[in-house]
C-alpha angles and dihedrals in degrees: 000000000000115000120242117253123239094220141038088225096079128152093039117234090230092060091046093050089051086064098044131040100229143018090241092056091047093051093046093047093047093047093051092048092046089055090051091050091048090050090049092055092045094053098044095106094047095063095223096134096190097122123075113245122230111295098211135054106245137177088211120094094195116102094219093053090049090049092052090050090052090052091048094056093043099250092123122048132167120258119226115232114255118230116222119222118216128212093277091054095252121136116242128199097199094226118169091245090062094052096080 
């Protein structure tokens, strides 16, 4: 069983920022993962099984706290966007302004 933490300030921001390069990236990554965890718990009775369950054992029942714990231990990392190369060998970003 997971041990209870002595403080509400766990995981520490310093340890989280050691994993990610900016606070904005950390917040975005944690929010996206928290939504996935919330969706996982909401679909449990339906048997769909498409969403990844929490990757750490936590005493917390809040999706955001679980997501931050996953980031702290290195279970969740950001994915870099992949550039597509067109027929002429030029990289495209697929922005809406280019679609016209």
